N, C-alpha and C positions, 0 to 999 in steps of 0.2 A: 645119456640115460640117467645120470645123477640129477641133472637139471629137471628132467621129466618127473622123477620121484619127488624132488623138492616142491615142484609146482603142484603136484597132486596132494601134498600135505599142507600147502599154504592155504590159509583162509582169506577169502576176498569179501569185501563188504562194499555196499553202495552207500554213498554219503551225499546228503543234501547240504549244499554249501550255504552258509549263513551270509549271503550277499544279496541285498534287495535286487529283484529283477530276474533272478535265476529260478528255473523250474525243473531243470534236468538234474539227475543224480550222476555221480561220478564214481568210478571203481578204484579202490585202493586195496593193498594187501595188509594184513595184520601181523606185526612183529610178534614173535613168540611170547614175549613178556606180557603182552596185552590180551592174549587169546583167552585166558580163564575169565576175564572180566567183561569183554566187549560183547555187545549184542544190539539188537534193534532198540533204538532210543538212546544209545550212548552218545555223549558229547565228546567230540574229538577235535584235535588240531591237525590240519593237513597242509600240504603245500599245494597251492592252486595258482598256476601261472608263475609269476615272479614274487608272489606274496604268500605269507602264512595266514590261514583263515580258520575260523571255527566251522564245524559242520556237525550234523547229527546222522548217525548210522540209521538207514531205513530198512536194512536187511542184508542178508548174505547172498552171494552169487557164486555158482560153481565155475562159470566161465566169464572172465572179465571181458569188457568190450574193447580193451586195448592190449597190445602185446606186452608192453612194459608198464606195470603199475607202480605208482609211488607208494611208500609206506605210510601208515598212520604215524604221525610224529609224536602225538601225546594223547593219552586218555585223561580228560580233565576231571572225571568223577569215576569212581570204581563201580558204580552201578548206573543203569540207564536213568536218564533224567526226564525222558518222555515215554509215556506208555504206548502200547500198540494201538489202543483206541484213540489216543491223541494223534498218532501218525495217520490213522484213517480219517480223523476229523480234519487234519491239515489238507489232505487230498480232496475231501468233500468241499471244504471251504474255498479252496483255490478254484475248483470247477464251478461252484455256485456263483462266486463273485467275479469270475474272470480275472483273478489275481495270480501272481506268481507264487510258487510254493514257499519260497524263502520268506516272503512277507507274512504268510500264514504261520510258518514255523516260528517266527519271532514272537508271536503271541504266547507261545507255550513256555518260553524261557524267561525267567525273572530278570529284571534289570540288575546289572552287576555280574550276572553269570553270562548273559548273552553279549558277545562282543563281535561287531562286524569289522571287516578289514578297513583300515584307514590309511592315511598318508601322513608322514611327519615332515613338516616344512622347517628348514633351517636357513637363516640369513647368512649369505656369503658377502663378498665384497662387491660394491656397486659403483660403477663409473659415475663420477659427480655430475658430468654433463649429460647423462642419459635422461631423456624426457620421460617423465612419469605422470600419470593422471592423479587427481586428488585421492581416489580410492587406493591406488597403488602406493602412494605416499603414506597413507594411513596404515596399510598392511605392513610396510617396511618399518614404520615407527613402532608398531605393536610387536613385531618379531624382535626388534632391537631391545624393546623394554622387557619382554617376557622370556626371550630365548626360544628354542625349538617348540613348535606347537603342532598339535594334531588338527586334522581337518575339522573335526567336530567342535574344537575350541574356537577356530576361526568362524565357524557357522554361528556360534553363540555371540561372538563379538561383532560380526558384520551381518547381523540378521537383516533379511530383506534387501541385501545388496549382493550383486553377482560378483563376489570376490574371486570365485574360481576362474571366471573368464579373465579377470584383471591380473591374476597371478600367473596365468599361463605363459605370457611373454617373458615375465621375469624368470621363470623356470627355464624356458628355452634359451635365454641369454646366459644362464648359469649364475645369475645374481641370487637366486634362491634355490637351495637343493631340496628335492622331493624324493622321499624313499618310502617303500611300503612299511606299514606298522600295524601290529596287532597287539592290543593291550591285553594282559592277562585278566582273568575274572577279578573284579574289584571288591568282591565281598567274600568273606570266609567266616567260619564259626568264631564267635566271640569267646575268648578265653579269659578267665579271671582266676585269681588266687583263692584257694580254699584250704581250710585247716581241718585236720582230723587228729584224734587222740592216738598216741603211740605207746601207751603204757596201760597196765591193768587198772581199772577204776578203783579197785580195793586198795591199791598202793598209794593213791593220791594223798590221803591225810599224812602219811609218813614222810612225804616229800616236802612238806610245808617249810621246815627250817632252812633247807638248802636252796630255796627258790630265789633268793636275793639277799642283798646286804641289809635292807631295812624292812621293817614290818609292813610298810605301805606297799613296797614292791612285791613282797611275798604274798600279800593279800590279793593284789591284782592278778598275779600269775596263778595263784591257787584258784581264783575265780574262773580263769580261762580253762584250766583242766577240769574243774567241776562242771562247767557249762558243756564242754565237749563230751564229757562222760555220758551226758543225757541225750546225745545226738546219734542217730543211726546212720547219717550220711555226712560227708564233708560239708562244712559250713563256710560261706563266703567270708573272706578275711575281714572285710569291712563290717559285716554283721557281727562277727566275734568281737571286734573292737567296740562296736556300739552297745552290745549286750553286757560286756564285762568291764568296760572302762579301761581296758589295757591299751598299750600303744605298740607301735611297730617294733620297738626295741624289746619289749616283753616277749613278743612272739618269736623274734629272732633268737633270743637266748633260750627259750623253751625248745625251739627246733634244734639249736646247737647241742642241747642236752639230750636230744632224741626223745623228748617227752611228747612232742607233737610233730606232725609232718605237714609241710606246706606244699600243696600240689597246684598245678594249673588244671582247671576243669572248665568245661564249656558252660557258658551262661546263655540261656535262651532269651532272645529279645522278643518278648511277648507283648504286643500292643494292648492286650486285655488285662495286663497287670493292674492298671488303675481301677478297673471295674470291680466293685464289691457287690456281689449279688448273693442272695440267699435263696435256697431251693423253695419253690412255692408249691402248694398243694394243687392237685388237678381240679380245675373249676368244673362245675356241673354244666353240661351242654344244654342249650335251648332245644326246643323241638325241631326248629329248622336245622340247627347244627347237627343234631342226632341223625336226621335223615341224610344229610350230606356225608357225615362221617361213615355211616353204614355203607354207603356206596363206595367211598374211597377205600375203606378197609377191605371190601370185597374185591375191588380191583387189585389191591396190593396182594391179597391172598391168592388170587387167580394167576398172578405173574404174567398177565396179558397186558403189555404196555405198547401195543402198536399204535394207539391213538392217545394224544394228550388229553388232559382233563381241563375244562374251563370252569373255574370257580367264580361265578358272577354274583358278587354280594355288594349291597349298598354300603356306603361309608359307615363304619362302626358296626358292621354286622357280625364280626367275630371270625373273619377269614383266617387270622393268624393262629387261632386255636386249632383249626383244621390242619394247618401246616405243621404245627407242633406235634400233633398226634400222628400225622403221617411220617414225620421224621423219627419219632419214637419207635414206630413200627419197624422201619428199616434198620435202625440201630440195634434193635433186638435180634435182627437177622444177621448181625455182624457186618453190615454194609455202611457206606458213607452217604452223607447228604450234602447237597448244595442248595443254599437259599440265596437267591439273587434279589437285589433291590436296585431301582434305577439310578440312584445317585449316592455318592459318599455320605451326604448329609443324613440319609436315612439309616446308614449302617449302625451307628451306636445304639439307637433305640431298639432296632431289630435284634442286635447282638444281646442286649440286656434281657430281652424276652427269652431268647434261646439259651443263654448262659444260665439263667435262673432255673430253667427246666433241665438242662444237661450240663451241670457244672464240670469244668475241667475237660470237656470234650469239644469245645467250640473254638474256632479260629476266625480271624478277620483278615481280609485282604482288600486293599485299595491303594490308589496312587499317592495318597498323602502320607502313607507310612514311610519310614526311613528305608533305605536300601537294605539295611541289615534286618529290619523287622520283616520285610517281604521275603527275604532270603530264608530266614529261619522258619517262617510260616510255610513256605514252599517245601522245605525239607521235611517238616513235620507231617505234611500231607503225603509226601512221597514215601515216608516210612510207615504211614498208617497210624501215626500217633494221634492225629486229629480226626474226629469222626464227622464234624459239621463245619462247613465253611460258609461264612456270610460275607457278601460283598456285591459290588456292581458287576457289570458285564465281564470284566477281566477275571473275576473269580472262576468263571467257567473253564479257564485254561489251567487250573491247578492239576497236578498229576495224580488224580484219584485212581486207586487200584480196584476198588469194588464199589462203584457208585450205584446207589439204589433208588435215589429220587432227586429230581431237579425241580425246585420251586422258583417261579418267577412272580414276584409280587408287583402290583401296579404296572401291569404289562402294557397299558396304554401310553406310557411315557416314552417320548422320543429319545431319551438318554440310552435306551436299549439299542440304538442304531449308531454304529461308528461310521461317520461320513467325512471325517477330516483327513484321514490317512488310509493308505492301503493296508490290509483289505477293508473295503467298505462293506460292512456286513450287518445283518439283523441278528441280534442275540436271540430273538424269539425263534427264527427259522433254524439258527445254529443249535440252540438247545433241543429243539425237536429232533434234529438229525442226530445229535449226540446221544439223546435218550435211546434212539433206535440202535445205535452202535454198541452201547453198553447194556442194553436191556434194562433201562431205568424208567420209572414213571415220571412224566413231566406234567406239572400243574401250572396253569396260567391263571393268575388271580387279579381281579380288578373290579371296581364299581362301575367303570366305564370302558369295557374292552373295545378294541378297535373294530370298526365296521368290517374291514376285510377279514379279520380273524373270526368274527361271529358268522359271517357268511360261509367261510370255509368250514367252520365247525358244523354248520347246519347241513351243508352239502355232503361232507364226508362222514357225518354221523359221529362226531366226537361227543363224549359225555359232557353235557352242560349242566352244572349243578348250581342252584340258586340259593342265595340267602337274602330274601326280600325285606327283612325287617332289621332294624337297628337294635343291637343288644344293649340292655340297660347296664352300663358300666358304672364304676365308682359307687357301688351300692352301700358302702360304709358311710356315705354322706360327704358333702362338701360344705365349706363355710360360705355363707352369704350374710352380709351385714352383721357379722359376729355370731350368727346362729348356724347350727348344723342342719342342713336340709337333707333329710333322710330319703332313701329310695323307697318307693312304694313296693308292694308285693309283686306287681306285674313285672315281667322280664323283658318287655320291649319298650322302646321309646320311639316317638314319632320323629321323622326327619324334620329338620328346621324349616319353618315356613319362610317363603321368599317373597319379598315385595320388590317389584320392578318399577323403578322411578324414571319417568321420562324427563331427562334433563332439558329438553327443548321447552317443556312447559314451565320448568323452574326458571329458565331465562326470561320467558315471556311474563312471568309474574314478578320479575324484578330481582330474583335471587341470582347474583353473579358469583357467589361463592362456589368453591369446588365441592362443597358439601350440600346435598339436598336438605330440605327442612326435615324430612323424615329421618335421615341419617344423623343429623345434628341432635335431634330429640332423643333418638335411641342411644347415642353415645353418652348423653347426659344421664339417662336412666341407668346405664351400665355402671357409670362411675358412682352414682348415688347408692346403688345396690352393693358396691364393692366387688363387682364382677370384672371380667376382662373382655376386650374386643380386639378383633383383627381387621386391619384395613389393607386391602389388596389392590395392587396396581402392578401390572406386568411390564414395568418400565422404570429403569433406574434414573437417578439424577434429579436436578432441581428444575431444569428446563430442557426440553427435548430438541430445541433448535434455537439458534441465535441469528437474528438478521437485522438489516438496516431498514428503518421505517421510511427513509427518504428515497433510496434507490432500489430497495428490495433485495440487495445482496445478502446471500446466506453463507454463513461460515461453515464450510465443508472440510472434511479430512482430505488433505492433498494426495493421500495414497488410495483412498477408498471412494471418494466422491459421495460419502454419506454425511448427513448432518452431524456436526459436533454437539455433544451434550454438555450443558453447563452444570458443574458440581459446585454448589455454593460453599460447602464445608471446606473445600480446598481452593476455592476461587479459581477454578481452572476449567478449560474445555477439554473433553476427552472423547476419542473415537472408541465406541464400545466394540468395534470389530478388531482393530489392530493396535489399540492402546496408544495411538498418537496423542500427544498432549501439547497444548499451547495456552498462553495467557489470554484472557479476554481483552481484546483491543479497546483502547479508549475511543478510537475513531474508526469509521468504516474503511476497510482497506481499498474499497472501490471508489468511493466518492468523497471520503474525508469527513462525513457527517458524524456528529457526536450522538446521534439518535440510534445507538446500538441497544437493542432490547432482547431479553430472553423470553421465549414463549414455549408453551406446552407444559406438560405435567409429568413429573417423575416422583419416585419414592421419597427423595430428599425434600422435595417441595411439599409433599403430603405431610411429612414429619414436621416441617416448619409450621404449616398451617394448623395442624392439630395442636401444637404447643401454643399457638397464638389464640386459637378458639377456646381451648380448655387449658388454661395456664397451670392448673393444679394437677394435671394428668402426668404420669410418668410414662414416657414413650421410648420404645426400642425399635430400631430399624433392622430388618433382616433381608439383606440382598447380597449379591456376590461382592459388591464393594465393601460391605461391612464384615464379610466372612473370609477375607483373603488369608488370614493367618491360621495356622494349624490349631484346631480345637475351638475356633471362634464361633462356629455354628452351634456346637454343643453347648458352649458357655452361654450364648445369648438365649437359646431355647431353655436352658436350665434356669436362667434368671427369670424368664417369663413364667415358666412352670412353677417356680417358687414364689410367684406373685410379687416380684420386685419391680414390676411394671404393670401399668393398667392397659396400655394399648400397644400392639405390635403392628408396625407398618412394614410391608414386604412385597416381594415379587413371587414368582411361581414356587419358590422354596416352601412357601406357606401351604401349598396345595398338596404336599406330598406326605400323607400318612401320619401326621403328627396328632397326638391325642392330648388335648389340653382341657381338662374338665371344667375350668372356670370361665371358658370362653362362651359367652351367651350371644355374641353379636359378631357377624362377619359383614363388612361393608366392602363391596367391589366398586372402586372409584370410576372405572370406565370399562363396562362389560364387553364392549364391541371391539376392543383392541385386538387386532389380528384378523378380523373379518374381511378387511379390505385388501388383504394380500392376495396376489394372483396365484393361488395354490388351491387345488381341488380339495385339500384336506383342511382348509381354513375353518369351515363351519364345525367339523368334527373336533378339532383342537379346542375351539372356543367352548363347545358343549362340555367336553371333558374337563377343561380347566375350571369352568364355573361350577360344575357339579362337585368337583373335588374340593374346591375352596369353600363352597357353601357347607360342605360336610364337616368342616372344622368346628362348626357351632353346634351346641346342644348335645354334647356327648356325656352329659351327667343329668342327675335329677333336676338341675337348674333350668333345663330346657334351652332353647335358643332360636334365633331368627337370623335371616340374611337379607341384605338389601343390595340389589343390582342397580347401579346408576348407569344410564346409557342414553345415547342419542339415537339408537336403533331398537326401540323397545319391541317392535313387532317381528324382529328376525326370529326364524324358527329355532335356531340354536339357543338363543337367549330364553325364549318362551318355554322350550322343552326342558332346559336346565332348571328354570325356576320351579317347574313341577316335578323335578327329579324323574322325568319320564324317559328312560333310556329306550324303551320299546318303540314309542312314537317317533323319537328322533331317528332311530335306526331305520324304521320303515320309510320315512321321508328321504333320508340320506341315501339309502340303497337304491331307491327309485331314481334319484338324480344321477347316481353313478351309472346305473344301467343305461339311461338315456344318453349319457355322454361317453359311454364305453370306457370308463375309468376303472381302476382296480376296485373291487376284485374281479371285474368282468374282462380285464386284460392285465397284462404285465407291462411294466415300463423299464426302459434302460436309458440312462442319460449319458451322453458323451460331452464332456466339457473341455474346452481348449483355452489355455491361459497364456498370456504374453504381456510384456511391458509395452509392446507395440500393438495397438488395437487392430490395425490392418492385418498384421501377421496372424493374430488369433482368428480373425474372421476368415482369412484365406485357408487356414488349416481346417476349420470347421466346414467350409464349402467343399473342399476336396474329400473329406470323410463322408459328407452327406451324399456326394455323387457316387462314391463306391457303394455305400449302403443301399441307395436307391436302385442302383443297377442290380444288386443282389436280390432285392425285393421283386424287381421286374422280371426276374427269371421264372417266376411262377410258383415257387415252392411256398411262399409266404404271402399269399394274396390278401390275407386278412390283417396284415400288418401295415402300419403307415408311419411315415417319418414327418416330424415337425421341425422346422428350422432349416438352417441355423438362425438363431435369434440371440440378441444380447441377453445375458442373465438379468434377472430383476436387479440384483446388486451387480451392476455392470463392471465396476472397478473396485477391487478390494486389495489392500496391502500392496498397492502399486501395480497390480496385474489386471489387465482387461480380460473379461470372461465372455465366451460365446458358447452356446449350448445347442445340442441336437437331442431331441426326444424321440425315442423309438417305442412305438406302442403296438402290442399285438399279443396273440396267445403264447407265442414262444420267441420273444425277441432275442434271447440269449443265443439261440441257434443261428440267428442271422449273422452275428458278429463274432462268434467265438473263434473262428479260424481266420479272421481278418486282423491285420496288424496296424494298430494306431498307437505308436509308442508315445506320442505327445498328448494323448487323450486321457482325461480322468474319467474312468468308466464306473458307473454306479448302477447296480442291478437292484430293482425295486427301491428307488430312492425315497427317503422319508420326506423330502422337500424338493420342490422344483424352483426354488428361489436362487 
């Protein structure tokens, strides 16, 4: 009877275990000491099998599914770390992307807090005559050198090598010991020493003679007391020393005399501390902006958020001002706001705009922040201290308690899709679902919204708000040739004119340079006027491939079978997929010829040629190779914005929302790059990229122009982009999609199989295709069709062969959602078929 009474009083919870691959919840009972604090969303430690693991409580249950439940071992935070809405989003995301719940849950926990179960490997004694492979020998040597190591540490050391298979026999023989291991959270609040006054301020003058043996010491210590008397809060110890000239001994003696108290207080690691912004006055809206804002405001007032809003505005049309006013509206309603940008590189400038409008209320989150900075920002959102969060797609998983608006800027960008790890998801679809879960307005903004999004908006009657004209920015004037060019009274500027240059004709006329005559002339004019230019090429390096002119041998990556790119600044060949590196050979590896040459065009080559053509020009290169270090992107853009360079050469980073008033010329070196790829979205991406990069020119009274150099001048994507004609491109593209039955007229699911053995990957894909084809033939999905198996376009990457199945139809997810393909990488609505 007592056992029955105890059971009736015991609380049981369901826990989602933080181990990739799991989707089930497991029942545990709650020890009495945790009962006041535990709830849905709590982060706990539990015993699972033979190991201790982290998990998140998803809810309570009256009747556990097992007779004997294990207890919750530890409550890692005294408050829930995930909101109820986030738990609902985890379930939606898992179902939408055919992913396991644990992988979706991991998105919600910041690094440093989230810890998955691991194994600890310790080296024992090894028989000297036991035969070992080269990889096993390396593992043994590394363990001997470093001592016991976790699996993730061996992952980092033996990247792209199957060390787990190699270590298995060593563990079975007892040469290496393996035991379960769960690391505690690696981040915690940062504590610093702070000083506060512990005497009456009026008594300070009388204390002067007894503060030290010499007048100098007395003066320093009196300065400390006087300074602290004017502070309402404890002051960081280092600040006190810096402000008063005192030293550690002075503070120690004052504390011993009980005149001050030195405490430990928390110091927030705020990545926005370096930002210095001043609050700006509200700008006057243009007529177009007023019409758009009236509609957005009425939607916000109505609280009717069942459909997202598309803000379709040309480059420089003032979309950000609409975002700012919408965010201001929800903040006045005591709600929070999420503003998403496609890439980290755009975050600082977006933050600057929002920080100046909402000082002290804005936080920033992205992967280049330190673990501590991300942890503190996460906690400040959890506590409600921060009202506005700006960041890329990962910002969506902050623990908002009262989210009122979700803004996604530049929604055409592929960076909004995570396709490298599970869950493979679209941030656009996820944001729309999240908005419905929390009853928040979702705004999608772009000058070139996706074809599929616009079609869906039209069919489902989403509000589509347009800003067709470019706002005249920088009205205070900009400098040109030493004189200030003032803005006229009109409030609009024309979009930059675009000149399409046929490079075939240039070759026929004898011009073998990478610069057309028109581009060379315009560059000279820009320099003469003291303006700036951007040269765009969506390809890094000095030469895109290296081959032997005698036998035709091409130097490829041994892991990926992709051409190695030559980088002259490092004099090295690099694979841009897996980062494999090697020296440029003096002779052909195949035939021994010395006629090894570099061909093709990359950003480094363009930079070199610009300096040769215009020796007086100051040139900056902006690509992923030049921005590897933290803050490099912001620094380079800052140098260019401050006119420390005349010409910027770069990749697609240049097409992403930057506002540079002195740029009057944009030159696209090869406009057709990407058009030849076997992907149905190739034309759309080309149109978007060209439209965006051309929009970097002419954003001030100086005006601007763009030049598209191309060997395919008649292609409709290039022609429509040159006229900034989104509507015409959309009509032609949507008809092509309709005829081919590609999205939005169908949905796609890809199943990719990878192996170091090409035949194994092929056979796995064949077996899966047979199972899926049988399911289709049963008659429930007659409108669906299967393509493949076929080798992926990039057939071998990072040493793995890739085979692909493409499932197309109205509801492809339904066909495979109950089928088990553990070795398949499944992507729903893939962003690329390469």
